[in-house]
VOGU-3710 file (C-alpha; in Angstrom, 3 decimals, decimal comma):
1> mspeqvrqsi> 0,113/0,111/0,019  1,110/3,562/-0,692  1,532/6,057/2,137  -1,550/7,782/0,755  -3,510/4,679/0,804  -2,412/3,910/4,609  -3,348/7,398/5,432  -6,916/6,912/4,174  -7,173/3,662/5,731  -6,322/5,127/9,123
11> lqtiaveisa> -8,914/7,984/8,467  -11,660/5,543/7,393  -11,122/3,353/10,524  -11,276/6,256/13,001  -14,433/7,653/11,250  -16,186/4,663/11,685  -15,246/4,348/15,192  -16,119/7,879/16,276  -19,331/8,016/14,072  -18,043/10,666/11,725
21> qarqvqaave> -16,954/11,181/8,173  -13,641/10,601/6,838  -13,392/14,256/5,533  -14,121/15,509/9,208  -11,595/13,035/10,661  -8,851/14,164/8,046  -9,628/17,794/8,921  -9,078/17,237/12,594  -5,818/15,112/12,186  -4,268/18,015/9,972
31> lldegatvpf> -5,050/20,622/12,557  -3,636/18,194/15,457  -0,538/17,649/13,255  -0,129/21,356/13,113  0,010/21,732/16,805  -3,555/22,601/17,399  -4,958/21,370/20,967  -8,319/19,407/21,388  -10,037/22,415/23,159  -9,182/24,753/20,411
41> iaryrkevtg> -10,274/22,560/17,658  -13,602/21,728/19,481  -14,385/25,366/20,285  -13,108/27,476/17,440  -12,677/25,086/14,310  -16,214/23,679/14,046  -16,699/24,693/10,557  -13,450/22,806/9,580  -14,297/19,509/11,453  -18,061/19,587/10,890
51> glddtqlrkl> -18,647/20,086/14,600  -16,573/17,287/16,061  -16,921/17,739/20,058  -14,082/17,128/22,573  -15,060/13,503/23,301  -14,743/12,651/19,558  -11,704/14,367/19,315  -10,053/12,781/22,254  -10,863/9,443/21,034  -9,474/10,426/17,588
61> eerlgylrel> -6,452/11,596/19,005  -5,807/8,252/20,967  -6,751/6,060/18,015  -4,434/8,203/15,706  -1,672/7,445/17,983  -2,391/3,775/18,099  -3,157/3,295/14,339  0,012/4,981/13,480  2,153/2,846/15,637  0,361/0,087/14,143
71> edrraavies> 1,380/1,050/10,600  4,989/1,591/11,801  5,125/-1,946/13,256  3,425/-3,433/10,280  5,912/-1,717/7,916  8,931/-3,126/10,072  7,540/-6,468/10,288  6,995/-6,834/6,388  10,609/-5,436/5,730  12,044/-7,883/8,272
81> iqsqgklsee> 10,013/-11,100/6,813  11,114/-9,633/3,099  14,678/-9,330/4,028  14,470/-13,139/4,860  13,113/-13,872/1,378  9,992/-15,350/2,974  7,285/-12,870/2,300  4,493/-14,415/0,069  1,676/-12,466/-1,329  -0,689/-14,291/0,920
91> leaklraast> 1,305/-13,550/4,178  1,702/-9,709/2,984  -2,285/-9,487/2,542  -2,703/-10,995/5,878  -0,410/-8,588/7,390  -2,157/-5,593/5,604  -5,465/-6,740/6,778  -4,578/-7,280/10,396  -6,350/-4,594/12,542  -4,575/-4,918/15,924
101> kaevedlylp> -0,905/-5,093/16,958  -1,613/-8,595/18,378  -2,701/-9,995/14,835  0,683/-8,486/13,321  2,644/-10,230/16,200  1,009/-13,547/15,642  1,615/-13,422/11,887  5,221/-12,394/12,489  5,825/-15,121/15,089  7,263/-17,957/12,760
111> ykpkrrtraq> 9,644/-15,350/11,090  10,642/-13,548/14,363  14,343/-13,981/15,170  14,554/-16,149/18,403  16,796/-18,182/20,423  17,748/-21,656/19,278  14,617/-23,741/20,052  14,054/-27,491/20,457  12,339/-27,434/16,938  15,314/-25,772/15,401
121> iarelglepl> 17,762/-28,310/16,831  15,402/-30,930/15,279  15,547/-29,339/11,924  19,419/-29,392/12,178  19,349/-32,890/12,724  17,306/-33,462/9,395  13,908/-34,416/10,986  11,671/-31,845/9,335  11,044/-34,438/6,448  9,619/-36,835/8,894
131> adalladrsl> 7,486/-34,299/10,653  5,978/-33,261/7,025  5,647/-36,757/6,097  3,747/-37,781/9,174  1,299/-34,674/8,779  0,882/-35,280/4,962  0,267/-38,992/5,024  -1,861/-40,452/7,786  -1,418/-43,914/6,529  2,272/-44,001/7,901
141> vpaeaaqayv> 3,124/-45,838/10,985  5,079/-43,192/13,033  7,583/-45,819/14,583  8,440/-47,150/11,319  8,601/-44,127/9,336  11,167/-42,700/12,039  13,338/-45,706/11,649  15,029/-44,053/8,608  16,215/-40,993/10,561  17,946/-43,017/13,371
151> qgevadvkaa> 21,592/-41,962/12,619  24,204/-39,850/14,085  22,912/-37,734/17,103  19,525/-39,385/16,637  20,045/-42,103/18,922  16,817/-44,112/18,557  13,040/-43,840/17,184  11,896/-41,952/20,289  14,335/-39,418/19,573  13,449/-39,124/15,956
161> ldgardilme> 9,713/-38,854/16,930  10,441/-36,425/19,601  12,239/-34,119/17,288  9,331/-34,258/14,817  6,981/-33,503/17,590  8,980/-30,381/18,523  8,918/-29,088/14,935  5,057/-29,646/14,649  4,340/-28,081/17,957  6,246/-25,016/16,954
171> rfaedatllg> 4,413/-24,957/13,774  0,900/-25,352/15,300  1,808/-22,856/17,934  2,717/-20,214/15,509  -0,357/-20,503/13,155  -1,829/-17,051/13,627  -5,237/-18,235/12,475  -5,327/-20,951/15,101  -3,889/-18,556/17,619  -6,885/-16,184/17,015
181> rlrqylrdhg> -9,612/-18,725/17,330  -8,079/-20,127/20,622  -7,879/-16,653/22,119  -11,600/-16,183/21,433  -12,363/-19,622/22,739  -10,775/-18,906/26,145  -12,301/-15,381/26,181  -15,699/-17,067/25,625  -15,235/-20,247/27,776  -12,310/-19,520/30,205
191> vlrskvfegk> -12,886/-19,321/34,020  -10,646/-17,153/36,160  -9,686/-18,905/39,250  -8,160/-17,428/42,354  -6,945/-19,353/45,362  -5,165/-18,464/48,626  -1,557/-19,576/49,106  -1,356/-21,953/51,976  -0,482/-20,064/55,232  -1,563/-16,832/53,954
201> eeagakfsdy> -5,057/-16,715/55,066  -4,397/-14,636/58,203  -2,020/-12,199/56,563  -4,130/-11,660/53,372  -7,618/-11,685/55,300  -8,515/-8,523/53,211  -8,570/-10,837/50,247  -10,846/-13,396/51,707  -13,684/-12,971/49,304  -11,113/-14,418/46,556
211> fdhrepyakv> -9,603/-17,221/48,771  -11,370/-19,734/46,646  -13,195/-17,834/43,781  -14,226/-18,779/40,059  -16,082/-16,645/37,689  -16,195/-16,628/33,848  -13,538/-14,680/32,284  -15,829/-12,689/30,017  -17,763/-11,549/33,091  -14,968/-10,430/35,479
221> aghralammr> -15,654/-6,654/36,487  -12,691/-4,535/36,334  -12,581/-3,636/40,100  -12,709/-7,346/40,826  -9,900/-8,203/38,553  -7,708/-5,401/39,980  -8,494/-6,534/43,469  -7,361/-10,177/42,709  -4,351/-8,921/40,817  -3,147/-6,883/43,697
231> grneevlmle> -3,765/-10,041/45,819  -1,441/-11,724/43,584  1,164/-9,178/43,648  1,107/-9,198/47,477  1,837/-12,978/47,059  -1,757/-13,903/48,766  -3,554/-15,152/45,739  -2,767/-17,417/42,803  -4,619/-16,666/39,774  -5,076/-18,926/36,711
241> ieidaddasp> -7,232/-19,075/33,680  -9,003/-22,478/33,619  -10,370/-23,923/30,405  -12,481/-27,101/29,952  -11,743/-27,829/33,752  -14,985/-29,686/33,908  -14,496/-31,733/30,804  -13,615/-35,259/31,386  -13,217/-36,354/27,986  -9,467/-37,624/26,974
251> lkpiermiae> -9,324/-34,808/24,382  -10,422/-31,558/25,603  -12,420/-29,157/23,438  -9,466/-26,651/23,122  -7,135/-29,544/22,125  -9,612/-30,732/19,507  -9,603/-27,243/18,115  -5,724/-27,398/17,538  -6,314/-31,062/15,963  -9,096/-29,944/13,747
261> sqnirvngga> -7,077/-26,943/12,446  -4,620/-29,561/11,006  -7,373/-32,011/9,851  -6,313/-34,530/12,342  -8,900/-37,348/12,882  -9,838/-38,395/16,289  -10,504/-42,139/15,295  -8,021/-42,114/12,479  -4,963/-44,328/12,088  -1,546/-44,614/13,889
271> adawllevsr> -0,403/-41,322/12,367  -3,559/-39,524/13,538  -3,293/-40,884/17,161  0,401/-39,697/17,204  -0,668/-36,470/15,844  -3,486/-35,989/18,427  -0,946/-36,422/21,176  1,172/-33,676/19,216  -1,934/-31,617/19,575  -2,311/-32,313/23,337
281> wtwrvklslt> 1,441/-31,288/23,804  0,945/-28,140/21,645  -1,673/-26,890/24,074  -0,254/-27,965/27,372  3,246/-27,227/26,745  3,371/-24,497/24,071  0,143/-22,501/24,328  -1,603/-23,056/27,661  0,650/-20,642/29,524  1,418/-18,265/26,736
291> lsvdlmmelr> -2,521/-17,726/25,800  -3,156/-17,357/29,614  -0,505/-14,723/30,156  -1,906/-13,106/26,976  -5,452/-12,973/28,233  -4,237/-11,911/31,788  -2,759/-8,980/30,142  -5,992/-8,319/28,279  -7,975/-8,550/31,371  -5,555/-6,160/33,175
301> nraeaeaiev> -5,691/-3,695/30,106  -9,652/-3,754/30,221  -9,544/-3,321/34,008  -7,248/-0,523/33,925  -9,184/1,183/30,948  -12,404/0,994/33,234  -10,578/2,285/36,358  -9,143/5,153/34,352  -12,306/5,990/32,914  -13,907/5,971/36,161
311> farnlkdlll> -11,182/8,293/37,524  -11,372/10,605/34,744  -15,249/11,048/35,023  -15,096/11,617/38,599  -12,197/14,141/38,252  -14,255/16,078/35,725  -17,148/16,387/37,838  -14,911/17,453/40,817  -12,996/19,960/38,565  -16,282/21,489/37,392
321> aapagskatl> -17,875/21,642/40,943  -19,513/24,853/41,425  -17,360/27,677/43,170  -18,457/29,710/45,970  -17,197/32,915/44,185  -15,099/35,842/44,981  -15,812/36,153/48,806  -13,743/36,710/51,826  -13,042/33,313/53,155  -11,493/31,751/56,336
331> gldpgirtgv> -9,948/28,494/55,803  -9,504/26,223/58,737  -7,324/22,982/58,586  -8,485/21,232/61,625  -5,979/19,407/63,953  -5,877/18,200/67,604  -2,532/18,353/69,162  -0,987/20,548/66,568  -3,941/23,094/66,491  -6,379/24,228/64,060
341> kvavidgtgk> -4,375/26,064/61,435  -6,352/29,267/60,238  -5,741/31,300/57,105  -7,859/34,402/55,657  -7,944/35,222/52,151  -9,685/37,929/50,314  -12,123/37,633/47,379  -9,261/37,091/44,841  -7,720/34,492/46,863  -4,951/36,673/48,246
351> lletatvypf> -3,586/35,680/51,883  -4,318/38,325/54,393  -3,532/36,815/57,554  -2,707/33,398/59,301  -3,040/32,004/62,889  -3,298/28,808/64,925  -5,812/28,120/67,587  -5,719/25,095/70,171  -9,485/24,373/71,073  -8,815/20,626/71,464
361> qprndvrgaq> -6,566/18,449/73,705  -4,181/19,039/75,249  -4,739/22,839/75,766  -8,714/22,819/75,274  -8,535/26,664/74,807  -12,163/26,893/73,420  -12,553/30,366/74,558  -9,165/31,686/73,091  -9,976/30,040/69,811  -13,354/31,379/69,393
371> aelsrlikkh> -12,090/34,882/70,385  -9,469/34,681/67,679  -11,881/33,526/65,103  -14,258/36,255/65,912  -11,704/38,737/65,681  -10,612/37,612/62,203  -14,118/37,294/60,998  -14,815/41,004/62,014  -11,629/42,408/60,973  -11,774/40,955/57,267
381> sieliaigng> -15,659/40,905/56,969  -15,643/36,990/56,485  -18,466/35,654/54,320  -17,449/31,944/54,197  -15,770/29,524/56,291  -14,128/26,460/54,787  -13,381/23,542/57,239  -11,287/20,868/56,119  -12,744/17,327/56,271  -9,863/15,545/57,920
391> tasreteklv> -9,224/14,627/61,481  -11,212/16,837/64,107  -13,307/18,111/61,246  -16,676/17,750/62,987  -15,333/19,047/66,255  -14,043/22,065/64,465  -17,203/22,496/62,671  -19,068/22,340/66,214  -16,800/24,867/67,480  -17,424/27,161/64,660
401> adllallpep> -21,346/26,532/64,712  -21,358/27,467/68,457  -19,370/30,776/67,636  -21,560/31,635/64,878  -24,798/31,404/67,137  -23,183/34,108/69,319  -22,466/36,545/66,380  -24,791/39,035/65,114  -26,345/39,092/61,543  -25,189/38,825/59,012
411> rprklvvsea> -23,123/35,702/59,760  -20,629/33,987/57,689  -21,727/30,782/56,194  -19,713/27,514/57,260  -19,116/24,617/54,859  -16,942/21,421/55,099  -14,667/21,054/52,158  -12,295/17,968/51,121  -8,687/18,475/52,171  -7,531/15,438/49,838
421> gasvysaset> -4,360/16,658/48,397  -3,771/19,629/50,452  -0,832/18,084/52,240  0,611/17,358/48,826  0,344/21,036/47,768  1,500/22,258/51,064  4,932/20,725/50,459  5,096/21,265/46,671  7,253/23,480/44,792  4,291/25,528/43,516
431> aatefpdldv> 3,228/26,296/47,220  6,834/27,058/48,176  6,941/29,676/45,269  3,611/31,073/46,263  4,337/31,274/49,960  8,048/30,986/50,523  7,775/32,376/54,046  4,833/30,563/54,994  4,852/27,456/57,316  4,044/24,304/55,457
441> slrgavsiar> 1,103/23,527/57,883  -0,372/26,816/57,239  -0,383/26,558/53,303  -2,867/23,705/53,742  -5,564/26,150/55,382  -4,867/28,620/52,400  -5,623/25,797/49,938  -8,682/24,579/51,800  -10,126/28,282/51,721  -9,163/28,695/47,980
451> rlqdplaelv> -10,705/25,547/46,858  -14,036/26,691/48,307  -13,969/29,855/46,300  -12,827/28,185/42,895  -12,153/24,393/43,211  -10,833/24,481/39,493  -8,515/27,214/39,942  -6,858/25,466/43,253  -7,006/21,926/42,287  -5,094/22,293/39,104
461> kidpksigvg> -1,952/22,790/41,335  -2,312/19,331/42,580  -1,334/16,068/40,771  -4,725/14,728/39,979  -3,547/11,345/41,218  -3,237/12,952/44,594  -7,003/14,035/44,561  -8,317/10,566/45,048  -11,575/9,971/43,081  -10,343/6,752/41,525
471> qyqhdvdqyr> -10,317/3,040/42,338  -6,986/1,156/42,286  -5,218/4,183/40,907  -1,702/3,019/41,803  -2,194/-0,391/40,213  -3,007/0,868/36,853  -0,439/2,008/34,083  0,521/5,244/35,364  1,440/6,795/31,844  -2,092/5,861/30,480
481> laksldavve> -3,541/7,278/33,741  -1,441/10,594/33,832  -2,360/11,267/30,139  -6,011/10,582/30,697  -6,229/12,928/33,806  -4,244/15,611/32,221  -6,773/15,781/29,166  -9,659/15,975/31,679  -7,856/18,833/33,501  -7,078/20,567/30,203
491> davnavgvdl> -10,604/20,198/29,097  -12,070/21,493/32,422  -9,885/24,584/32,413  -10,673/25,594/28,816  -14,335/24,998/29,234  -14,497/27,445/31,958  -11,885/30,013/30,730  -9,192/31,639/32,709  -8,896/35,145/33,924  -5,548/36,293/32,433
501> ntasasllar> -4,857/38,970/35,189  -5,520/36,818/38,206  -4,788/33,274/37,377  -1,762/31,446/38,855  0,837/29,822/36,677  -0,528/26,475/37,422  -3,883/27,431/36,065  -2,498/29,315/32,900  -0,245/26,154/32,153  -3,274/24,223/31,481
511> vsglggslad> -4,644/26,710/29,026  -4,635/25,387/25,165  -1,433/26,213/23,644  0,383/27,297/26,858  2,670/25,291/29,086  4,704/25,556/32,198  7,271/27,704/30,931  4,930/30,069/28,798  2,761/30,165/31,842  5,677/31,317/34,116
521> aivfyrnqng> 6,441/34,083/31,248  2,964/35,506/31,531  3,020/35,818/35,289  6,454/37,267/35,082  5,411/39,994/32,350  2,364/40,671/34,424  4,300/41,139/37,650  6,697/43,431/35,939  4,285/45,383/33,706  1,044/45,362/35,609
531> afasrkqlle> -2,153/43,744/34,500  -2,973/43,061/30,948  -5,103/45,654/29,163  -5,990/43,523/26,315  -5,522/40,058/24,788  -3,193/41,486/21,889  -0,830/42,493/24,741  -0,101/38,674/25,125  2,076/39,012/21,989  4,510/40,942/23,868
541> vprlgpktfe> 5,325/38,093/26,308  8,560/36,718/25,125  8,417/33,443/23,289  4,607/33,790/22,925  4,117/33,871/19,039  1,302/34,269/16,785  0,467/30,434/16,584  0,333/30,112/20,408  -1,717/33,383/20,612  -4,238/31,732/18,268
551> qcagflrire> -4,444/28,513/20,472  -4,773/30,306/23,885  -6,497/33,752/23,275  -10,038/32,609/23,256  -9,796/30,895/26,542  -8,371/33,990/28,463  -10,610/36,460/29,730  -9,716/40,234/30,568  -12,305/41,997/32,868  -12,758/45,697/32,567
561> ghepldasav> -10,224/45,917/29,665  -9,996/48,163/26,537  -11,887/45,657/24,446  -15,230/44,593/25,779  -14,908/41,262/23,867  -11,706/40,266/25,670  -14,034/39,329/28,725  -15,899/36,802/26,653  -15,186/33,589/24,889  -15,169/35,233/21,328
571> hpeaydlarr> -11,942/34,503/19,521  -10,066/37,764/18,558  -9,973/36,374/14,956  -13,808/36,771/14,968  -14,001/40,284/16,534  -14,999/41,893/13,131  -17,720/39,358/12,830  -18,844/40,155/16,310  -18,836/43,929/15,413  -20,927/43,219/12,287
581> ivqacgrelk> -23,513/41,553/14,523  -23,544/44,694/16,892  -23,647/46,989/13,927  -26,860/45,061/12,747  -28,562/45,947/16,030  -27,599/49,597/15,806  -26,163/49,487/19,336  -22,960/50,134/21,304  -21,401/46,747/22,041  -21,422/47,204/25,791
591> slmgdakalk> -25,002/47,768/25,778  -25,752/45,084/23,607  -23,847/42,442/25,505  -26,419/40,591/27,866  -29,355/41,724/25,866  -30,881/38,251/25,068  -34,016/39,718/23,477  -32,294/41,885/21,045  -29,791/39,155/20,117  -32,427/36,274/19,620
601> sldaqqfvda> -34,338/38,608/17,059  -31,361/38,359/14,665  -31,132/35,779/11,790  -27,792/33,998/12,302  -27,498/33,005/8,662  -27,148/36,492/7,628  -23,879/36,936/9,012  -22,308/33,758/7,486  -19,372/34,458/5,157  -16,691/32,561/3,271
611> rfglptvrdi> -14,560/32,425/6,562  -17,076/31,897/9,357  -20,013/29,413/9,278  -23,227/29,074/11,195  -21,758/27,294/14,149  -19,289/30,099/14,898  -22,104/32,973/14,227  -24,375/30,925/16,720  -21,544/30,653/19,238  -20,717/34,478/19,118
621> laelekpgrd> -24,603/35,291/19,618  -24,764/32,947/22,674  -21,668/34,661/23,818  -22,846/38,205/23,580  -25,939/37,034/25,370  -24,044/35,494/28,226  -20,518/37,116/27,859  -18,049/35,033/29,907  -20,696/32,527/31,088  -19,489/29,799/33,447
631> prpefktaqf> -20,551/26,576/32,687  -20,359/25,085/36,304  -23,521/24,704/38,244  -25,320/26,756/40,968  -23,328/26,748/44,270  -24,984/24,453/46,701  -23,999/22,516/49,612  -25,222/19,593/51,795  -26,388/19,974/55,213  -25,096/17,234/57,743
641> adgvneiadl> -27,528/16,149/60,417  -26,791/17,633/63,889  -25,586/15,137/66,434  -24,277/12,701/63,781  -20,516/13,181/63,905  -19,045/9,568/64,108  -19,962/6,289/62,531  -21,177/5,095/65,952  -23,890/7,744/65,761  -25,584/6,161/62,872
651> kpgmmlegtv> -28,600/4,024/63,152  -30,425/2,065/60,443  -33,397/4,080/59,090  -31,715/7,452/59,560  -32,561/9,789/56,522  -29,609/11,834/55,882  -28,145/14,387/53,390  -24,876/14,058/51,852  -22,472/14,696/48,708  -21,297/12,009/46,250
661> tnvaafgafv> -17,751/11,792/46,382  -16,896/9,043/44,143  -18,814/7,054/41,518  -17,566/3,415/40,844  -18,944/0,617/38,580  -20,509/-0,831/41,602  -22,088/2,000/43,133  -21,543/5,577/44,607  -19,736/6,774/47,723  -21,330/9,466/49,823
671> digvhqdglv> -19,922/11,754/52,526  -22,520/11,997/55,288  -20,367/13,833/57,656  -18,937/11,081/59,841  -15,434/10,784/58,527  -16,183/7,601/56,539  -18,047/7,489/53,452  -20,969/5,265/52,956  -21,695/3,071/49,966  -24,848/3,412/47,900
681> hvsqlsdrfv> -24,571/-0,124/46,079  -25,729/0,145/42,442  -28,791/-1,904/43,248  -29,744/0,765/45,873  -29,482/3,807/43,735  -33,040/3,756/42,405  -36,143/2,024/42,310  -35,491/1,203/38,651  -32,919/-0,870/37,319  -29,549/0,951/36,894
691> kdprevvkag> -26,765/-0,509/34,755  -24,316/2,462/35,193  -24,317/4,334/38,400  -23,656/7,575/36,414  -27,054/7,329/34,945  -28,258/8,477/38,508  -25,394/10,198/40,207  -22,063/12,100/39,670  -19,376/13,212/42,017  -20,313/16,481/43,813
701> qivkvrvvdv> -24,203/15,813/43,606  -26,061/16,275/46,742  -28,503/13,478/47,434  -30,630/12,142/50,337  -29,910/8,650/51,579  -31,342/6,079/54,248  -28,909/4,227/56,352  -29,406/0,452/55,730  -26,522/-1,166/57,815  -23,866/-0,013/60,092
711> dvkrqrials> -20,638/-2,153/60,863  -18,505/0,025/63,249  -15,792/-2,543/63,613  -15,211/-2,684/59,948  -15,909/0,957/59,280  -18,567/-0,119/56,607  -21,805/2,002/56,151  -24,430/0,671/53,611  -26,906/3,332/52,264  -29,823/3,528/49,964
721> mkkddgsaap> -31,515/5,908/47,692  -34,512/3,947/47,210  -37,826/5,308/48,455  -38,599/4,360/52,003  -42,259/3,133/52,007  -42,899/6,262/49,757  -42,189/8,860/52,322  -38,556/9,847/51,495  -37,913/10,338/47,759  -34,172/11,011/47,005
731> isrsgdarpp> -33,172/14,479/46,174  -30,776/15,311/43,516  -29,101/18,693/43,690  -25,982/19,114/41,637  -23,172/21,646/42,470  -21,679/21,160/45,912  -19,156/23,791/46,808  -16,877/21,026/48,013  -14,691/19,131/45,843  -16,050/15,771/45,938
741> errgggramn> -13,411/13,740/47,784  -13,770/10,836/50,243  -13,386/11,801/53,910  -11,216/10,158/56,357  -10,433/6,642/55,142  -10,708/7,874/51,571  -7,371/9,475/51,676  -5,650/6,244/52,835  -6,985/4,521/49,664  -4,717/6,888/47,500
751> kpaapalqgs> -1,400/5,867/49,227  0,515/3,463/47,112  0,742/0,749/49,719  -3,027/0,982/50,453  -4,389/-2,602/50,974  -7,114/-3,606/48,476  -10,255/-4,441/50,449  -10,141/-1,792/53,009  -12,753/0,479/54,414  -15,817/1,340/51,986
761> lgaaladalk> -13,983/0,314/48,854  -13,372/-3,159/50,396  -17,040/-3,308/51,405  -18,048/-2,334/47,897  -15,897/-4,966/46,224  -17,081/-7,676/48,569  -20,814/-6,794/48,222  -20,273/-6,488/44,242  -18,952/-9,995/44,346  -21,582/-11,388/46,523
771> gslkk> -24,082/-9,895/44,160  -22,576/-11,607/41,221  -22,428/-14,787/42,712  -26,164/-14,753/43,579  -27,215/-13,954/39,989
//
């Protein structure tokens, strides 16, 4: 195939997979190859791509990389076989038709340079004609045919037949068509079996559900697969894929498949009987282990893909959680012996003052703590109080509640926010650059306050893996995970837009077309020259050229600048079009922006020209109607029940309000204010059947739940969102102010050495397993 034919093949393959036309894919690929980012293409090149959205473009980008790697490997394999003088037209056609890397490697297997094998040794001894003869002529008697080859290093008939068997076993095991059929048979009929190693029962108690577990390979859920694989890695469990284990026939079905691929008859003559034995040996010696390893890797890849997708979806919900807004905020990082760390920030996130109070043991200075907090509230006109959800969170919340009851109206509003990742930020280089003279422990309080004001702006400073809304995140491929999460962060930042004059370097680095070094350069320029007056001024930043400006400008906002459109998502390249729209209304730009009635009276079609199509015109009209609109939901919070502070306070039947912190394949975790998330199993999410929990809930959503069961000893809480005798329907309010993280035990799950079946996640896995066994 010519390079152009290869390119067209890739485009057509991707087009089918993302439900688009080849010309749309081609346009997107050209833009990506020119250095355009997915957010830029999705937002500002709709006419070029025919309206491909960011989800389609992300999949396109991923598949483009894979298919190009496939083509490079295909070309290398063909060249290798050709150099050996063994490339037939039929083999080349098969290689050209292969749609996966695995298929290419299967076809390459017989020609792949390898170490000296038993089959090669047998060929060197001149035994290949014997193997060919026995395979071709079934009337031969193997022992008699082998007699002619007993000479030199071939000591006897058995040695001759063993050599012929080795040659045929290698030949059978390298048959690409057969390998494909056997893999599919294992996928369809294989059974994953886990057993505990003798003597590991006590040490590996957290894996007890898998001590003697069997389930069809095809039905193994990703979270169960990762749990069992972690058990294997910790040398508690042994894993294997069983095939035809319950079949007592002399020739197993999978062995029969090997025989049939070579037209070997079950009730044939002596040669067939000998070849049947070769088929058995081929499976048991050559293919059983190899294909089991392949399928284990396939299962791991499938489980990892599922886990990464869960993490990515939860992270997106978290990053796009509703911001409380530009309000003076008091951040409290609770602690007992070390005290409660306090930080005050203004509406822009600027640090104004810090303190440490000691209301708990051993000092028990409640009055002193409340006096200091009261002073700070009054001095800085505090509107919001953000309380971290770690150790002593509920005690600190009660301290604040008691204080607020003594204050005159208007009182600040207190909220509990997740502090997951705050300690990581506190010790990071980013925090040290922002607050070089501030104690590490106080930086956490600043982060807690800021993430209430704007979760997205603060959380981009933290490695997404430290935020902890995934499952088994340390067990999956870290490169794939990081790439997926980085894409989520990039999409979220650009969907919201960034204030050029207040954004941190960490936030700017996620803007389309920018990166760490250019973000630092922008901040340096801003510090040296003052606030940017217009987007065009970006071109004065060193190393920020026209191409980068094109990519980033539309996602950056300048409030109260010289150009009103700089505060909107209208790209500078379309300013003339926007002004034509304004002129059609006979109004000033500033007076027209926000006037929905006037803008909706316009016919978008009349502004279409050779450069800008209908999608761009409609986007501009929508932006003029709501300039700089924020796609995030309205700010709302869950109200925790008074007197329910610890897991021991819970009783079955209680109706509580909480926040969904994490959504997995088996259900949703809900923070109900007791330092340990409860689990709403997928079967308890709704009165109707739910296949995917995200059909009903998402991270950050506020829900009403009923306590079903409480196990204080094992720190397990079972919740339900089903109606309780018709009197308590679940509520669903999106947009919690708190970044949807798990409390207490949730942070332990994020440590690399965390055990597999511990706390709520362990309970969830156990429940999910039990549910699958009942079905």
